[in-house]
N, C-alpha and C positions, 0 to 999 in steps of 0.2 A: 119486640118492643120498638116503637118508633120514636125518634128524637126530633125535637124542634130544632131547626137550623136558624141561627142568628148570624147575620152578616155584620161584622163590626165596621166602624168608620174607617180604620186603616185598610181593611179588606176592600171596601168600596172605593177608597182612594186609589188603591193599587189597580183595581179594574179600570177606573177612569183614566189613570195614567197610561196603562198599557193600551187601552182603546185609542186614546189620542195619538200615541206613538204609531200604532198600526194604521190608523186612519190616514196618516201622512203618506203611507206607502200604498195602501189598498183598502178602500172603504168597505168592500164586501168582507175582507178578512177581519176587519175590526168588528163589524156587526156579528160575524160568525163566532169570533172569540168571545164576545160578550154573552151570546146565547149559550155557548158551550160551558163557559166558566160558571154561569148561573146554574145550569143543569147539573154540573159536576158537584157544586157546593150543595145543592138540594138533595143530591143522591146520598149524602152523608147521613140522612135521616135513618138509614137502615144499616146496622152493624158497623158503626164508625170505628170501633176498636180493632177491626181487621187490618187497619193500615199501620205501617211501621212508625216508630218513634223518629222524630226529626232531630237534626243536630241542634236546633234552636231550643230544645227542652231545657237546657241549662239556664236559659234566661227567665224561666217561669218557675212557679212553685209547684207546677203539676206537669204531667207529660204533654208534650206537643206532638201531634201526629202529622203525617204528610200524606197527601193523595196526589199522585202524579197523573196527568192527563195530557192529551195532545189536542192542539187546535191548529189546523193546517200542518205545516212542517215542523212546528215548534212544540216542545214539551214545557209544561208549566207545573207548578206544585202549589197546592192549597195547604196552608198550615192551619191546624185547628186543635182545639181542646174539647174534651168530652166531660160533661157533668152528668152524673146519674141522678135519678129522681131523689129529691130531698136534699141534695148536696148544697144547693143555693138557698135553702129555706125549707121549712116544714112541708109546704105544699108545692114545691117546685117540681116541674116536669123534667124529664131527661132532655138535655140541651147540648147541641154542638155549637161552639163559637168559632166561626171562621175568622181567623186572625189576619192572615195575609194571603196574597196570591203573587207568586214570583215566577219569573222565567226559570226554566229548569237549569240553565247554565249559570244563574246568579249564585254568588257565594252565599253561604248561610247568613241569614239576617242577624244583625247584632243590635244591642241597645243603642249604639251611637248612630245607627243608620237614620238618615233624615235630619240629623242635628248638625249645626255648624260649629 
């Protein structure tokens, strides 16, 4: 079964933030990161349940999973949730919602992140 992959606004904001940060050091690395993270997110369309549950699960009403990947010398993690067919409505397809992308060394995301 193949899942639709949806990139949420926070996920896209994370990609933009990380791209801008990398661009300040190495423009090629920034473009490579953007291509790699998009490919990694889209690869979640096949068997997304194979990835481990993330620490951030306690923030949600459903399991949050994580996919680790490398871009250049850095490791990143995609946080995502999986919805099976019909879970979001009678005719809904199976969907993966990519919630965040974080540097691998970042502390687990919390509800207060990004708030003042």
